[in-house]
Jmol script that loads the backbone (N, CA, C; Angstrom):
load data "model"
ATOM      1  N   UNK A   1     -33.795   5.436  22.953  1.00  0.00           N
ATOM      2  CA  UNK A   1     -32.495   4.925  23.368  1.00  0.00           C
ATOM      3  C   UNK A   1     -31.472   5.237  22.284  1.00  0.00           C
ATOM      4  N   UNK A   2     -30.263   5.362  22.701  1.00  0.00           N
ATOM      5  CA  UNK A   2     -29.170   5.677  21.784  1.00  0.00           C
ATOM      6  C   UNK A   2     -28.828   4.483  20.900  1.00  0.00           C
ATOM      7  N   UNK A   3     -28.084   4.759  19.872  1.00  0.00           N
ATOM      8  CA  UNK A   3     -27.621   3.699  18.980  1.00  0.00           C
ATOM      9  C   UNK A   3     -26.562   2.857  19.677  1.00  0.00           C
ATOM     10  N   UNK A   4     -26.732   1.551  19.591  1.00  0.00           N
ATOM     11  CA  UNK A   4     -25.773   0.615  20.176  1.00  0.00           C
ATOM     12  C   UNK A   4     -25.137  -0.157  19.036  1.00  0.00           C
ATOM     13  N   UNK A   5     -23.809  -0.238  19.051  1.00  0.00           N
ATOM     14  CA  UNK A   5     -23.098  -1.023  18.055  1.00  0.00           C
ATOM     15  C   UNK A   5     -22.124  -1.949  18.773  1.00  0.00           C
ATOM     16  N   UNK A   6     -21.579  -2.876  18.025  1.00  0.00           N
ATOM     17  CA  UNK A   6     -20.588  -3.791  18.593  1.00  0.00           C
ATOM     18  C   UNK A   6     -19.325  -3.746  17.753  1.00  0.00           C
ATOM     19  N   UNK A   7     -18.193  -4.023  18.411  1.00  0.00           N
ATOM     20  CA  UNK A   7     -16.908  -3.942  17.724  1.00  0.00           C
ATOM     21  C   UNK A   7     -15.920  -4.853  18.440  1.00  0.00           C
ATOM     22  N   UNK A   8     -15.081  -5.513  17.666  1.00  0.00           N
ATOM     23  CA  UNK A   8     -14.026  -6.339  18.261  1.00  0.00           C
ATOM     24  C   UNK A   8     -12.986  -5.452  18.927  1.00  0.00           C
ATOM     25  N   UNK A   9     -12.420  -5.934  19.989  1.00  0.00           N
ATOM     26  CA  UNK A   9     -11.388  -5.194  20.722  1.00  0.00           C
ATOM     27  C   UNK A   9     -10.155  -4.957  19.857  1.00  0.00           C
ATOM     28  N   UNK A  10      -9.998  -5.744  18.798  1.00  0.00           N
ATOM     29  CA  UNK A  10      -8.823  -5.646  17.933  1.00  0.00           C
ATOM     30  C   UNK A  10      -9.002  -4.624  16.816  1.00  0.00           C
ATOM     31  N   UNK A  11     -10.201  -4.039  16.709  1.00  0.00           N
ATOM     32  CA  UNK A  11     -10.449  -2.987  15.724  1.00  0.00           C
ATOM     33  C   UNK A  11     -10.078  -1.648  16.348  1.00  0.00           C
ATOM     34  N   UNK A  12      -9.584  -0.748  15.522  1.00  0.00           N
ATOM     35  CA  UNK A  12      -9.178   0.574  16.013  1.00  0.00           C
ATOM     36  C   UNK A  12     -10.392   1.361  16.498  1.00  0.00           C
ATOM     37  N   UNK A  13     -10.229   2.067  17.599  1.00  0.00           N
ATOM     38  CA  UNK A  13     -11.311   2.948  18.056  1.00  0.00           C
ATOM     39  C   UNK A  13     -11.594   4.023  17.010  1.00  0.00           C
ATOM     40  N   UNK A  14     -12.828   4.474  16.969  1.00  0.00           N
ATOM     41  CA  UNK A  14     -13.219   5.517  16.018  1.00  0.00           C
ATOM     42  C   UNK A  14     -13.950   6.619  16.774  1.00  0.00           C
ATOM     43  N   UNK A  15     -13.908   7.804  16.234  1.00  0.00           N
ATOM     44  CA  UNK A  15     -14.552   8.952  16.874  1.00  0.00           C
ATOM     45  C   UNK A  15     -16.051   8.720  17.058  1.00  0.00           C
ATOM     46  N   UNK A  16     -16.664   7.989  16.158  1.00  0.00           N
ATOM     47  CA  UNK A  16     -18.105   7.743  16.227  1.00  0.00           C
ATOM     48  C   UNK A  16     -18.522   6.629  17.165  1.00  0.00           C
ATOM     49  N   UNK A  17     -17.564   6.027  17.868  1.00  0.00           N
ATOM     50  CA  UNK A  17     -17.902   4.912  18.772  1.00  0.00           C
ATOM     51  C   UNK A  17     -18.742   5.357  19.964  1.00  0.00           C
ATOM     52  N   UNK A  18     -18.602   6.590  20.371  1.00  0.00           N
ATOM     53  CA  UNK A  18     -19.274   7.022  21.594  1.00  0.00           C
ATOM     54  C   UNK A  18     -18.614   6.365  22.791  1.00  0.00           C
ATOM     55  N   UNK A  19     -19.404   5.995  23.770  1.00  0.00           N
ATOM     56  CA  UNK A  19     -18.881   5.338  24.969  1.00  0.00           C
ATOM     57  C   UNK A  19     -18.509   3.901  24.628  1.00  0.00           C
ATOM     58  N   UNK A  20     -17.255   3.536  24.892  1.00  0.00           N
ATOM     59  CA  UNK A  20     -16.738   2.198  24.572  1.00  0.00           C
ATOM     60  C   UNK A  20     -16.693   1.355  25.844  1.00  0.00           C
ATOM     61  N   UNK A  21     -17.447   0.241  25.830  1.00  0.00           N
ATOM     62  CA  UNK A  21     -17.568  -0.600  27.016  1.00  0.00           C
ATOM     63  C   UNK A  21     -17.187  -2.040  26.679  1.00  0.00           C
ATOM     64  N   UNK A  22     -16.150  -2.533  27.347  1.00  0.00           N
ATOM     65  CA  UNK A  22     -15.775  -3.940  27.205  1.00  0.00           C
ATOM     66  C   UNK A  22     -16.790  -4.772  27.976  1.00  0.00           C
ATOM     67  N   UNK A  23     -17.386  -5.761  27.308  1.00  0.00           N
ATOM     68  CA  UNK A  23     -18.451  -6.557  27.927  1.00  0.00           C
ATOM     69  C   UNK A  23     -18.054  -8.017  28.121  1.00  0.00           C
ATOM     70  N   UNK A  24     -16.769  -8.308  28.071  1.00  0.00           N
ATOM     71  CA  UNK A  24     -16.263  -9.665  28.315  1.00  0.00           C
ATOM     72  C   UNK A  24     -15.764  -9.775  29.748  1.00  0.00           C
ATOM     73  N   UNK A  25     -15.848 -10.959  30.288  1.00  0.00           N
ATOM     74  CA  UNK A  25     -15.333 -11.206  31.639  1.00  0.00           C
ATOM     75  C   UNK A  25     -13.805 -11.219  31.644  1.00  0.00           C
ATOM     76  N   UNK A  26     -13.211 -11.656  30.526  1.00  0.00           N
ATOM     77  CA  UNK A  26     -11.754 -11.749  30.412  1.00  0.00           C
ATOM     78  C   UNK A  26     -11.232 -10.652  29.485  1.00  0.00           C
ATOM     79  N   UNK A  27     -10.060 -10.114  29.824  1.00  0.00           N
ATOM     80  CA  UNK A  27      -9.440  -9.097  28.973  1.00  0.00           C
ATOM     81  C   UNK A  27      -8.978  -9.740  27.663  1.00  0.00           C
ATOM     82  N   UNK A  28      -9.206  -9.094  26.519  1.00  0.00           N
ATOM     83  CA  UNK A  28      -8.784  -9.666  25.223  1.00  0.00           C
ATOM     84  C   UNK A  28      -7.264  -9.775  25.113  1.00  0.00           C
ATOM     85  N   UNK A  29      -6.807 -10.931  24.697  1.00  0.00           N
ATOM     86  CA  UNK A  29      -5.360 -11.176  24.568  1.00  0.00           C
ATOM     87  C   UNK A  29      -4.720 -10.226  23.580  1.00  0.00           C
ATOM     88  N   UNK A  30      -3.554  -9.725  23.965  1.00  0.00           N
ATOM     89  CA  UNK A  30      -2.755  -8.910  23.062  1.00  0.00           C
ATOM     90  C   UNK A  30      -3.221  -7.477  22.883  1.00  0.00           C
ATOM     91  N   UNK A  31      -4.227  -7.064  23.629  1.00  0.00           N
ATOM     92  CA  UNK A  31      -4.728  -5.694  23.522  1.00  0.00           C
ATOM     93  C   UNK A  31      -4.297  -4.929  24.773  1.00  0.00           C
ATOM     94  N   UNK A  32      -3.557  -3.858  24.568  1.00  0.00           N
ATOM     95  CA  UNK A  32      -3.136  -3.030  25.688  1.00  0.00           C
ATOM     96  C   UNK A  32      -4.259  -2.124  26.153  1.00  0.00           C
ATOM     97  N   UNK A  33      -4.236  -1.785  27.427  1.00  0.00           N
ATOM     98  CA  UNK A  33      -5.295  -0.924  27.975  1.00  0.00           C
ATOM     99  C   UNK A  33      -5.317   0.435  27.294  1.00  0.00           C
ATOM    100  N   UNK A  34      -4.150   0.980  26.976  1.00  0.00           N
ATOM    101  CA  UNK A  34      -4.102   2.299  26.330  1.00  0.00           C
ATOM    102  C   UNK A  34      -4.695   2.240  24.921  1.00  0.00           C
ATOM    103  N   UNK A  35      -4.349   1.198  24.165  1.00  0.00           N
ATOM    104  CA  UNK A  35      -4.843   1.118  22.786  1.00  0.00           C
ATOM    105  C   UNK A  35      -6.332   0.780  22.722  1.00  0.00           C
ATOM    106  N   UNK A  36      -6.871   0.146  23.748  1.00  0.00           N
ATOM    107  CA  UNK A  36      -8.292  -0.213  23.750  1.00  0.00           C
ATOM    108  C   UNK A  36      -9.187   1.012  23.875  1.00  0.00           C
ATOM    109  N   UNK A  37      -8.683   2.044  24.541  1.00  0.00           N
ATOM    110  CA  UNK A  37      -9.434   3.293  24.722  1.00  0.00           C
ATOM    111  C   UNK A  37     -10.865   3.029  25.208  1.00  0.00           C
ATOM    112  N   UNK A  38     -10.956   2.312  26.320  1.00  0.00           N
ATOM    113  CA  UNK A  38     -12.259   1.979  26.889  1.00  0.00           C
ATOM    114  C   UNK A  38     -12.709   3.031  27.890  1.00  0.00           C
ATOM    115  N   UNK A  39     -14.010   3.212  27.956  1.00  0.00           N
ATOM    116  CA  UNK A  39     -14.596   4.073  28.977  1.00  0.00           C
ATOM    117  C   UNK A  39     -15.001   3.257  30.200  1.00  0.00           C
ATOM    118  N   UNK A  40     -15.361   2.003  29.971  1.00  0.00           N
ATOM    119  CA  UNK A  40     -15.780   1.113  31.056  1.00  0.00           C
ATOM    120  C   UNK A  40     -15.447  -0.329  30.706  1.00  0.00           C
ATOM    121  N   UNK A  41     -15.337  -1.132  31.759  1.00  0.00           N
ATOM    122  CA  UNK A  41     -15.218  -2.585  31.594  1.00  0.00           C
ATOM    123  C   UNK A  41     -16.240  -3.191  32.531  1.00  0.00           C
ATOM    124  N   UNK A  42     -17.340  -3.659  31.966  1.00  0.00           N
ATOM    125  CA  UNK A  42     -18.416  -4.237  32.770  1.00  0.00           C
ATOM    126  C   UNK A  42     -18.320  -5.760  32.744  1.00  0.00           C
ATOM    127  N   UNK A  43     -17.402  -6.297  33.525  1.00  0.00           N
ATOM    128  CA  UNK A  43     -17.208  -7.752  33.594  1.00  0.00           C
ATOM    129  C   UNK A  43     -18.478  -8.471  34.025  1.00  0.00           C
ATOM    130  N   UNK A  44     -19.214  -7.829  34.929  1.00  0.00           N
ATOM    131  CA  UNK A  44     -20.374  -8.498  35.520  1.00  0.00           C
ATOM    132  C   UNK A  44     -21.553  -8.642  34.571  1.00  0.00           C
ATOM    133  N   UNK A  45     -21.510  -7.960  33.420  1.00  0.00           N
ATOM    134  CA  UNK A  45     -22.590  -8.108  32.446  1.00  0.00           C
ATOM    135  C   UNK A  45     -22.316  -9.291  31.501  1.00  0.00           C
ATOM    136  N   UNK A  46     -21.116  -9.799  31.539  1.00  0.00           N
ATOM    137  CA  UNK A  46     -20.715 -10.923  30.677  1.00  0.00           C
ATOM    138  C   UNK A  46     -21.419 -12.214  31.119  1.00  0.00           C
ATOM    139  N   UNK A  47     -21.471 -13.202  30.244  1.00  0.00           N
ATOM    140  CA  UNK A  47     -22.045 -14.492  30.641  1.00  0.00           C
ATOM    141  C   UNK A  47     -21.271 -15.070  31.827  1.00  0.00           C
ATOM    142  N   UNK A  48     -21.954 -15.859  32.628  1.00  0.00           N
ATOM    143  CA  UNK A  48     -21.281 -16.517  33.746  1.00  0.00           C
ATOM    144  C   UNK A  48     -20.135 -17.374  33.216  1.00  0.00           C
ATOM    145  N   UNK A  49     -19.166 -17.613  34.059  1.00  0.00           N
ATOM    146  CA  UNK A  49     -18.023 -18.445  33.638  1.00  0.00           C
ATOM    147  C   UNK A  49     -18.484 -19.825  33.205  1.00  0.00           C
ATOM    148  N   UNK A  50     -19.456 -20.401  33.916  1.00  0.00           N
ATOM    149  CA  UNK A  50     -19.971 -21.725  33.539  1.00  0.00           C
ATOM    150  C   UNK A  50     -20.608 -21.705  32.158  1.00  0.00           C
ATOM    151  N   UNK A  51     -21.408 -20.681  31.883  1.00  0.00           N
ATOM    152  CA  UNK A  51     -22.060 -20.582  30.569  1.00  0.00           C
ATOM    153  C   UNK A  51     -21.032 -20.347  29.476  1.00  0.00           C
ATOM    154  N   UNK A  52     -20.075 -19.483  29.739  1.00  0.00           N
ATOM    155  CA  UNK A  52     -19.020 -19.193  28.751  1.00  0.00           C
ATOM    156  C   UNK A  52     -18.249 -20.466  28.396  1.00  0.00           C
ATOM    157  N   UNK A  53     -17.878 -21.237  29.418  1.00  0.00           N
ATOM    158  CA  UNK A  53     -17.140 -22.487  29.160  1.00  0.00           C
ATOM    159  C   UNK A  53     -18.007 -23.487  28.415  1.00  0.00           C
ATOM    160  N   UNK A  54     -19.278 -23.595  28.796  1.00  0.00           N
ATOM    161  CA  UNK A  54     -20.177 -24.538  28.123  1.00  0.00           C
ATOM    162  C   UNK A  54     -20.315 -24.186  26.639  1.00  0.00           C
ATOM    163  N   UNK A  55     -20.487 -22.896  26.342  1.00  0.00           N
ATOM    164  CA  UNK A  55     -20.660 -22.451  24.955  1.00  0.00           C
ATOM    165  C   UNK A  55     -19.407 -22.714  24.134  1.00  0.00           C
ATOM    166  N   UNK A  56     -18.267 -22.327  24.641  1.00  0.00           N
ATOM    167  CA  UNK A  56     -17.002 -22.569  23.943  1.00  0.00           C
ATOM    168  C   UNK A  56     -16.962 -22.022  22.524  1.00  0.00           C
ATOM    169  N   UNK A  57     -17.764 -21.021  22.218  1.00  0.00           N
ATOM    170  CA  UNK A  57     -17.841 -20.413  20.883  1.00  0.00           C
ATOM    171  C   UNK A  57     -18.206 -21.433  19.802  1.00  0.00           C
ATOM    172  N   UNK A  58     -19.018 -22.423  20.187  1.00  0.00           N
ATOM    173  CA  UNK A  58     -19.495 -23.441  19.252  1.00  0.00           C
ATOM    174  C   UNK A  58     -20.791 -22.940  18.608  1.00  0.00           C
ATOM    175  N   UNK A  59     -20.764 -22.612  17.304  1.00  0.00           N
ATOM    176  CA  UNK A  59     -21.964 -22.081  16.649  1.00  0.00           C
ATOM    177  C   UNK A  59     -23.192 -22.987  16.780  1.00  0.00           C
ATOM    178  N   UNK A  60     -22.985 -24.289  16.912  1.00  0.00           N
ATOM    179  CA  UNK A  60     -24.126 -25.194  17.068  1.00  0.00           C
ATOM    180  C   UNK A  60     -24.833 -24.985  18.404  1.00  0.00           C
ATOM    181  N   UNK A  61     -24.114 -24.461  19.375  1.00  0.00           N
ATOM    182  CA  UNK A  61     -24.709 -24.196  20.694  1.00  0.00           C
ATOM    183  C   UNK A  61     -25.277 -22.781  20.797  1.00  0.00           C
ATOM    184  N   UNK A  62     -25.161 -21.995  19.737  1.00  0.00           N
ATOM    185  CA  UNK A  62     -25.565 -20.597  19.757  1.00  0.00           C
ATOM    186  C   UNK A  62     -27.011 -20.370  20.217  1.00  0.00           C
ATOM    187  N   UNK A  63     -28.003 -21.055  19.632  1.00  0.00           N
ATOM    188  CA  UNK A  63     -29.381 -20.774  20.063  1.00  0.00           C
ATOM    189  C   UNK A  63     -29.581 -21.003  21.578  1.00  0.00           C
ATOM    190  N   UNK A  64     -29.034 -22.073  22.082  1.00  0.00           N
ATOM    191  CA  UNK A  64     -29.173 -22.359  23.509  1.00  0.00           C
ATOM    192  C   UNK A  64     -28.358 -21.373  24.343  1.00  0.00           C
ATOM    193  N   UNK A  65     -27.177 -20.974  23.864  1.00  0.00           N
ATOM    194  CA  UNK A  65     -26.378 -19.969  24.568  1.00  0.00           C
ATOM    195  C   UNK A  65     -27.163 -18.663  24.674  1.00  0.00           C
ATOM    196  N   UNK A  66     -27.753 -18.222  23.560  1.00  0.00           N
ATOM    197  CA  UNK A  66     -28.538 -16.984  23.564  1.00  0.00           C
ATOM    198  C   UNK A  66     -29.665 -17.064  24.584  1.00  0.00           C
ATOM    199  N   UNK A  67     -30.376 -18.182  24.596  1.00  0.00           N
ATOM    200  CA  UNK A  67     -31.491 -18.342  25.530  1.00  0.00           C
ATOM    201  C   UNK A  67     -31.005 -18.274  26.978  1.00  0.00           C
ATOM    202  N   UNK A  68     -29.943 -19.017  27.283  1.00  0.00           N
ATOM    203  CA  UNK A  68     -29.416 -19.045  28.654  1.00  0.00           C
ATOM    204  C   UNK A  68     -28.834 -17.694  29.072  1.00  0.00           C
ATOM    205  N   UNK A  69     -28.117 -17.046  28.173  1.00  0.00           N
ATOM    206  CA  UNK A  69     -27.505 -15.764  28.509  1.00  0.00           C
ATOM    207  C   UNK A  69     -28.588 -14.709  28.752  1.00  0.00           C
ATOM    208  N   UNK A  70     -29.605 -14.688  27.902  1.00  0.00           N
ATOM    209  CA  UNK A  70     -30.700 -13.731  28.107  1.00  0.00           C
ATOM    210  C   UNK A  70     -31.387 -13.976  29.452  1.00  0.00           C
ATOM    211  N   UNK A  71     -31.510 -15.228  29.848  1.00  0.00           N
ATOM    212  CA  UNK A  71     -32.084 -15.545  31.161  1.00  0.00           C
ATOM    213  C   UNK A  71     -31.187 -14.995  32.270  1.00  0.00           C
ATOM    214  N   UNK A  72     -29.875 -15.121  32.111  1.00  0.00           N
ATOM    215  CA  UNK A  72     -28.950 -14.554  33.089  1.00  0.00           C
ATOM    216  C   UNK A  72     -29.098 -13.033  33.166  1.00  0.00           C
ATOM    217  N   UNK A  73     -29.257 -12.404  32.019  1.00  0.00           N
ATOM    218  CA  UNK A  73     -29.365 -10.943  31.986  1.00  0.00           C
ATOM    219  C   UNK A  73     -30.592 -10.439  32.743  1.00  0.00           C
ATOM    220  N   UNK A  74     -31.671 -11.204  32.711  1.00  0.00           N
ATOM    221  CA  UNK A  74     -32.905 -10.778  33.386  1.00  0.00           C
ATOM    222  C   UNK A  74     -32.686 -10.564  34.883  1.00  0.00           C
ATOM    223  N   UNK A  75     -31.784 -11.337  35.474  1.00  0.00           N
ATOM    224  CA  UNK A  75     -31.545 -11.261  36.919  1.00  0.00           C
ATOM    225  C   UNK A  75     -30.235 -10.555  37.255  1.00  0.00           C
ATOM    226  N   UNK A  76     -29.653  -9.854  36.287  1.00  0.00           N
ATOM    227  CA  UNK A  76     -28.328  -9.274  36.473  1.00  0.00           C
ATOM    228  C   UNK A  76     -28.402  -7.744  36.604  1.00  0.00           C
ATOM    229  N   UNK A  77     -28.070  -7.204  37.788  1.00  0.00           N
ATOM    230  CA  UNK A  77     -28.105  -5.750  37.955  1.00  0.00           C
ATOM    231  C   UNK A  77     -27.132  -5.012  37.025  1.00  0.00           C
ATOM    232  N   UNK A  78     -26.044  -5.641  36.645  1.00  0.00           N
ATOM    233  CA  UNK A  78     -25.082  -5.013  35.734  1.00  0.00           C
ATOM    234  C   UNK A  78     -25.715  -4.779  34.359  1.00  0.00           C
ATOM    235  N   UNK A  79     -26.642  -5.648  33.959  1.00  0.00           N
ATOM    236  CA  UNK A  79     -27.322  -5.469  32.675  1.00  0.00           C
ATOM    237  C   UNK A  79     -28.183  -4.214  32.701  1.00  0.00           C
ATOM    238  N   UNK A  80     -28.813  -3.959  33.823  1.00  0.00           N
ATOM    239  CA  UNK A  80     -29.614  -2.738  33.953  1.00  0.00           C
ATOM    240  C   UNK A  80     -28.711  -1.503  33.925  1.00  0.00           C
ATOM    241  N   UNK A  81     -27.534  -1.603  34.530  1.00  0.00           N
ATOM    242  CA  UNK A  81     -26.571  -0.491  34.491  1.00  0.00           C
ATOM    243  C   UNK A  81     -26.146  -0.222  33.044  1.00  0.00           C
ATOM    244  N   UNK A  82     -25.944  -1.282  32.270  1.00  0.00           N
ATOM    245  CA  UNK A  82     -25.586  -1.121  30.862  1.00  0.00           C
ATOM    246  C   UNK A  82     -26.738  -0.465  30.092  1.00  0.00           C
ATOM    247  N   UNK A  83     -27.953  -0.857  30.397  1.00  0.00           N
ATOM    248  CA  UNK A  83     -29.117  -0.256  29.739  1.00  0.00           C
ATOM    249  C   UNK A  83     -29.172   1.251  30.025  1.00  0.00           C
ATOM    250  N   UNK A  84     -28.867   1.651  31.253  1.00  0.00           N
ATOM    251  CA  UNK A  84     -28.855   3.076  31.597  1.00  0.00           C
ATOM    252  C   UNK A  84     -27.749   3.816  30.833  1.00  0.00           C
ATOM    253  N   UNK A  85     -26.586   3.175  30.665  1.00  0.00           N
ATOM    254  CA  UNK A  85     -25.512   3.789  29.870  1.00  0.00           C
ATOM    255  C   UNK A  85     -25.961   3.984  28.427  1.00  0.00           C
ATOM    256  N   UNK A  86     -26.632   2.986  27.884  1.00  0.00           N
ATOM    257  CA  UNK A  86     -27.090   3.059  26.493  1.00  0.00           C
ATOM    258  C   UNK A  86     -28.107   4.188  26.314  1.00  0.00           C
ATOM    259  N   UNK A  87     -28.889   4.458  27.334  1.00  0.00           N
ATOM    260  CA  UNK A  87     -29.907   5.503  27.249  1.00  0.00           C
ATOM    261  C   UNK A  87     -29.285   6.896  27.215  1.00  0.00           C
ATOM    262  N   UNK A  88     -28.035   7.016  27.627  1.00  0.00           N
ATOM    263  CA  UNK A  88     -27.373   8.320  27.704  1.00  0.00           C
ATOM    264  C   UNK A  88     -26.759   8.776  26.385  1.00  0.00           C
ATOM    265  N   UNK A  89     -26.577   7.874  25.448  1.00  0.00           N
ATOM    266  CA  UNK A  89     -25.953   8.275  24.180  1.00  0.00           C
ATOM    267  C   UNK A  89     -25.343   7.084  23.462  1.00  0.00           C
ATOM    268  N   UNK A  90     -24.653   7.376  22.402  1.00  0.00           N
ATOM    269  CA  UNK A  90     -24.032   6.333  21.573  1.00  0.00           C
ATOM    270  C   UNK A  90     -23.167   5.401  22.414  1.00  0.00           C
ATOM    271  N   UNK A  91     -23.319   4.101  22.189  1.00  0.00           N
ATOM    272  CA  UNK A  91     -22.625   3.083  22.971  1.00  0.00           C
ATOM    273  C   UNK A  91     -22.068   2.018  22.035  1.00  0.00           C
ATOM    274  N   UNK A  92     -20.801   1.671  22.223  1.00  0.00           N
ATOM    275  CA  UNK A  92     -20.195   0.575  21.469  1.00  0.00           C
ATOM    276  C   UNK A  92     -19.781  -0.508  22.450  1.00  0.00           C
ATOM    277  N   UNK A  93     -20.329  -1.698  22.243  1.00  0.00           N
ATOM    278  CA  UNK A  93     -19.996  -2.863  23.066  1.00  0.00           C
ATOM    279  C   UNK A  93     -18.757  -3.509  22.466  1.00  0.00           C
ATOM    280  N   UNK A  94     -17.708  -3.615  23.263  1.00  0.00           N
ATOM    281  CA  UNK A  94     -16.432  -4.162  22.804  1.00  0.00           C
ATOM    282  C   UNK A  94     -16.299  -5.597  23.297  1.00  0.00           C
ATOM    283  N   UNK A  95     -15.869  -6.490  22.391  1.00  0.00           N
ATOM    284  CA  UNK A  95     -15.707  -7.907  22.734  1.00  0.00           C
ATOM    285  C   UNK A  95     -14.424  -8.428  22.107  1.00  0.00           C
ATOM    286  N   UNK A  96     -13.943  -9.566  22.596  1.00  0.00           N
ATOM    287  CA  UNK A  96     -12.693 -10.115  22.099  1.00  0.00           C
ATOM    288  C   UNK A  96     -12.827 -11.333  21.201  1.00  0.00           C
ATOM    289  N   UNK A  97     -13.994 -11.944  21.117  1.00  0.00           N
ATOM    290  CA  UNK A  97     -14.175 -13.187  20.359  1.00  0.00           C
ATOM    291  C   UNK A  97     -13.838 -13.010  18.878  1.00  0.00           C
ATOM    292  N   UNK A  98     -13.344 -14.080  18.267  1.00  0.00           N
ATOM    293  CA  UNK A  98     -13.050 -14.056  16.823  1.00  0.00           C
ATOM    294  C   UNK A  98     -14.335 -14.056  15.998  1.00  0.00           C
ATOM    295  N   UNK A  99     -15.313 -14.820  16.469  1.00  0.00           N
ATOM    296  CA  UNK A  99     -16.572 -14.976  15.747  1.00  0.00           C
ATOM    297  C   UNK A  99     -17.413 -13.710  15.930  1.00  0.00           C
ATOM    298  N   UNK A 100     -17.661 -13.012  14.835  1.00  0.00           N
ATOM    299  CA  UNK A 100     -18.382 -11.738  14.914  1.00  0.00           C
ATOM    300  C   UNK A 100     -19.905 -11.915  14.988  1.00  0.00           C
ATOM    301  N   UNK A 101     -20.395 -13.135  14.750  1.00  0.00           N
ATOM    302  CA  UNK A 101     -21.837 -13.379  14.752  1.00  0.00           C
ATOM    303  C   UNK A 101     -22.327 -14.126  15.985  1.00  0.00           C
ATOM    304  N   UNK A 102     -21.433 -14.846  16.653  1.00  0.00           N
ATOM    305  CA  UNK A 102     -21.820 -15.693  17.789  1.00  0.00           C
ATOM    306  C   UNK A 102     -20.986 -15.322  19.011  1.00  0.00           C
ATOM    307  N   UNK A 103     -21.360 -14.234  19.669  1.00  0.00           N
ATOM    308  CA  UNK A 103     -20.630 -13.809  20.862  1.00  0.00           C
ATOM    309  C   UNK A 103     -21.569 -13.052  21.793  1.00  0.00           C
ATOM    310  N   UNK A 104     -21.114 -12.829  23.012  1.00  0.00           N
ATOM    311  CA  UNK A 104     -21.966 -12.209  24.026  1.00  0.00           C
ATOM    312  C   UNK A 104     -22.396 -10.784  23.655  1.00  0.00           C
ATOM    313  N   UNK A 105     -21.564 -10.029  22.955  1.00  0.00           N
ATOM    314  CA  UNK A 105     -21.932  -8.662  22.589  1.00  0.00           C
ATOM    315  C   UNK A 105     -23.137  -8.645  21.647  1.00  0.00           C
ATOM    316  N   UNK A 106     -23.238  -9.634  20.777  1.00  0.00           N
ATOM    317  CA  UNK A 106     -24.394  -9.723  19.874  1.00  0.00           C
ATOM    318  C   UNK A 106     -25.669  -9.887  20.698  1.00  0.00           C
ATOM    319  N   UNK A 107     -25.628 -10.774  21.682  1.00  0.00           N
ATOM    320  CA  UNK A 107     -26.795 -11.006  22.532  1.00  0.00           C
ATOM    321  C   UNK A 107     -27.125  -9.747  23.334  1.00  0.00           C
ATOM    322  N   UNK A 108     -26.102  -9.099  23.871  1.00  0.00           N
ATOM    323  CA  UNK A 108     -26.324  -7.872  24.645  1.00  0.00           C
ATOM    324  C   UNK A 108     -26.967  -6.778  23.791  1.00  0.00           C
ATOM    325  N   UNK A 109     -26.489  -6.606  22.562  1.00  0.00           N
ATOM    326  CA  UNK A 109     -27.058  -5.594  21.674  1.00  0.00           C
ATOM    327  C   UNK A 109     -28.525  -5.910  21.382  1.00  0.00           C
ATOM    328  N   UNK A 110     -28.853  -7.182  21.161  1.00  0.00           N
ATOM    329  CA  UNK A 110     -30.245  -7.590  20.941  1.00  0.00           C
ATOM    330  C   UNK A 110     -31.078  -7.304  22.189  1.00  0.00           C
ATOM    331  N   UNK A 111     -30.526  -7.661  23.334  1.00  0.00           N
ATOM    332  CA  UNK A 111     -31.233  -7.485  24.605  1.00  0.00           C
ATOM    333  C   UNK A 111     -31.521  -6.000  24.848  1.00  0.00           C
ATOM    334  N   UNK A 112     -30.543  -5.141  24.565  1.00  0.00           N
ATOM    335  CA  UNK A 112     -30.746  -3.697  24.722  1.00  0.00           C
ATOM    336  C   UNK A 112     -31.789  -3.174  23.740  1.00  0.00           C
ATOM    337  N   UNK A 113     -31.756  -3.657  22.510  1.00  0.00           N
ATOM    338  CA  UNK A 113     -32.728  -3.226  21.492  1.00  0.00           C
ATOM    339  C   UNK A 113     -34.149  -3.626  21.901  1.00  0.00           C
ATOM    340  N   UNK A 114     -34.296  -4.775  22.535  1.00  0.00           N
ATOM    341  CA  UNK A 114     -35.600  -5.231  22.985  1.00  0.00           C
ATOM    342  C   UNK A 114     -36.165  -4.333  24.085  1.00  0.00           C
ATOM    343  N   UNK A 115     -35.294  -3.602  24.755  1.00  0.00           N
ATOM    344  CA  UNK A 115     -35.717  -2.721  25.841  1.00  0.00           C
ATOM    345  C   UNK A 115     -35.840  -1.279  25.400  1.00  0.00           C
ATOM    346  N   UNK A 116     -35.645  -1.040  24.134  1.00  0.00           N
ATOM    347  CA  UNK A 116     -35.699   0.312  23.571  1.00  0.00           C
ATOM    348  C   UNK A 116     -37.133   0.820  23.518  1.00  0.00           C
TER     349      UNK A 116
END
end "model"
wireframe off; spacefill off
backbone 0.3
color backbone group
């Protein structure tokens, strides 16, 4: 499988990013579509709205969020589509959260690595 990395939507795109895929259900505030330079926006691979609201980016809820989100991914056809994209070459998962350690892209990157 190709190398998968993660990057905040507020960071400048780089030539080495490969395919850039936004993996959030909501568009990141203050980021224009042109400046984001995305190849895809896979809203359906993001955590469910209920799970996202429950988590609220609370680091204390992180372990349970990871467990629940991974369970959602097991039954999500969009996750399999993302896995197929990752198999084709370099992939950068783009996210909007401020917290670089506790966000859905981190879980997605782990989930993809587990399927490598």
